[in-house]
C-alpha positions in Angstrom: 69.1 103.1 71.3 72.8 102.1 70.1 75.3 105.1 69.5 76.5 103.2 66.3 76.1 105.2 63.2 72.9 104.5 61.2 74.1 105.6 57.6 76.9 103.9 55.8 78.9 106.5 54.1 80.3 105.1 50.7 84.1 104.9 50.6 84.0 107.4 47.5 82.5 110.1 49.6 84.9 109.7 52.4 87.7 109.9 50.2 86.8 113.3 49.5 88.0 114.2 53.3 91.1 112.0 53.3 94.4 114.2 53.5 97.0 112.2 51.6 98.4 109.5 53.7 95.7 109.6 56.0 93.1 106.9 56.8 90.7 109.1 58.9 88.6 111.7 57.4 89.4 115.3 58.4 85.8 115.8 59.6 83.9 114.8 62.7 81.6 111.8 61.9 78.6 114.0 62.4 79.7 116.4 60.1 80.7 113.8 57.5 77.5 112.3 57.8 75.5 115.6 57.5 77.7 116.4 54.3 76.8 112.8 52.8 73.3 113.1 53.3 73.0 116.5 51.7 75.0 115.3 48.6 73.0 112.0 48.4 69.8 114.1 48.5 71.0 116.4 45.8 72.0 113.7 43.4 68.4 112.1 44.2 66.6 115.2 43.6 68.5 115.9 40.2 67.3 112.7 38.5 64.0 114.1 37.3 65.5 117.4 36.2 68.5 115.7 34.4 66.0 113.4 32.6 63.9 116.3 31.5 67.0 118.2 30.3 68.0 115.3 28.2 64.6 115.0 26.7 63.4 118.8 26.4 66.8 120.1 25.4 67.9 117.1 23.1 71.5 117.0 24.6 73.5 114.1 25.4 73.6 112.6 28.9 77.4 113.8 29.1 75.9 117.3 28.5 73.4 116.9 31.0 75.7 116.0 33.8 78.0 119.0 32.7 75.3 121.3 32.9 74.3 119.8 36.4 77.8 120.3 37.7 77.6 123.9 36.4 74.7 124.5 38.4 75.9 123.1 41.8 79.1 125.4 41.3 76.8 128.6 40.9 76.4 131.2 43.7 75.4 130.6 46.4 77.6 127.6 46.6 76.3 124.9 48.7 78.6 122.0 47.9 82.5 122.1 47.6 84.0 121.5 44.3 85.0 118.0 45.2 81.4 117.2 46.4 80.0 118.6 43.2 81.8 116.0 41.1 80.7 113.3 43.5 77.1 114.4 43.1 77.4 114.4 39.5 79.1 111.1 39.4 76.2 109.7 41.7 73.6 111.1 39.6 75.2 109.4 36.6 75.0 106.1 38.7 71.3 106.7 39.8 70.3 107.2 36.1 72.3 104.3 34.9 74.3 106.7 32.7 78.0 106.1 32.0 80.2 107.9 34.5 81.5 111.2 33.4 85.2 111.7 32.9 86.5 112.9 36.1 89.4 114.6 34.4 86.9 116.6 32.6 85.0 117.7 35.4 
């Protein structure tokens, strides 16, 4: 079996771990992969919840994403603040919703 990484981590996620002026993430590859898998899994798992929220609460896609972000930031915190924004942006992408305004997050 090859030692090559099996999972391709998107540049948008790697950027969360790049210090200004650096090209290499501040986490070892295995840790970065584990964080990415956690965040991707969270975004995937939230798709049904987000659709149900939109329908049952009669709120906008933007409001659903904001509520998901708030939920990700509640104790116990599982993802960092930057990761929570990434998860919500990925969730919007999975649902084919407009990307949330990053400045508002």
